[in-house]
MARVEXTI-890534 format. One record per residue (C-alpha): x, y, z. Coordinates in pm, whole numbers, padded with zeros to 5 digits, always signed. Layout:
<nodes>
XYZ ...
</nodes>
This chain:
<nodes>
-00606+00647+13758 -00369+00277+13884 -00678+00067+13678 -00674+00353+13380 -00294+00283+13333 -00345-00116+13345 -00627-00081+13083 -00398+00180+12891 -00122-00112+12868 -00338-00400+12802 -00441-00240+12485 -00117-00112+12383 -00053-00516+12463 -00291-00651+12258 -00214-00413+11958 +00135-00490+11963 +00079-00893+11931 -00179-00857+11692 +00039-00641+11473 +00307-00828+11488 +00090-01160+11486 -00006-01005+11137 +00361-00866+11019 +00516-01182+11072 +00205-01380+10937 +00272-01155+10604 +00693-01195+10550 +00811-01276+10244 +00945-01639+10235 +01213-01693+09990 +01096-01700+09659 +01173-01977+09419 +01367-01905+09136 +01142-01822+08789 +01370-02135+08587 +01364-02414+08726 +01742-02503+08515 +01875-02241+08794 +02198-02369+08887 +02467-02336+09126 +02871-02457+09128 +03083-02452+09499 +03306-02155+09436 +03584-02283+09674 +03742-02109+09940 +04018-02057+10079 +04216-02362+10204 +03888-02599+10071 +03854-02929+10254 +03891-03211+09974 +03555-03233+09943 +03412-02986+09834 +03736-02991+09590 +03596-03246+09495 +03263-03106+09423 +03439-02793+09234 +03325-02785+08805 +02976-02963+08873 +02696-02783+08818 +02372-02854+09030 +02012-02811+08979 +01953-02508+09243 +01729-02720+09483 +01903-02998+09445 +02266-02869+09541 +02443-03034+09855 +02440-02777+10197 +02750-02560+10252 +02922-02637+10452 +02981-02992+10363 +02885-03288+10613 +03195-03378+10555 +03439-03058+10569 +03702-03068+10782 +03821-02697+10791 +03675-02490+11089 +03476-02165+10908 +03446-02289+10582 +03498-01974+10315 +03288-02222+10000 +03021-02038+09835 +02766-02088+09575 +02805-01920+09213 +02458-01881+09059 +02355-01987+08717 +02075-01902+08474 +02125-02224+08333 +02245-02579+08429 +02379-02678+08082 +02679-02469+07951 +02780-02324+07642 +02550-02332+07351 +02283-02541+07222 +02438-02843+07058 +02084-02998+06894 +02141-02895+06581 +02505-02964+06500 +02415-03338+06618 +02152-03368+06375 +02339-03171+06075 +02595-03425+06107 +02393-03729+06122 +02265-03640+05797 +02541-03520+05610 +02631-03689+05267 +02282-03912+05380 +02050-03867+05073 +01690-03779+05267 +01454-04101+05233 +01190-03864+05037 +01401-03723+04786 +01517-04027+04657 +01276-04278+04357 +01041-04517+04495 +01234-04834+04516 +00880-04967+04431 +00832-04798+04132 +01223-04850+03992 +01168-05204+03970 +00829-05394+03767 
</nodes>
């Protein structure tokens, strides 16, 4: 009877070990953001330290953001947090504005008469 009980405890222990090992191996690791331009700013907490206040309006790529609390933090219970954004850039895409402003009032070369034909 004692041997059978010992055998059942051993089988249960091995089964529990294998189940736990399989479960730990399949636990999901944090998935990286699907957008490579995912960014964060630091939400300054109440009574924030000067180090974090200096970074308050700075956007960081999420993978390059400093860890909170900062190493220089002097507040015992830091309440600063990250605010997440889909893109590091803020506002509208300004490429269109710059190119159109550059060509404003300018005659494009291919639209002008060929200089070689104009002066024989």
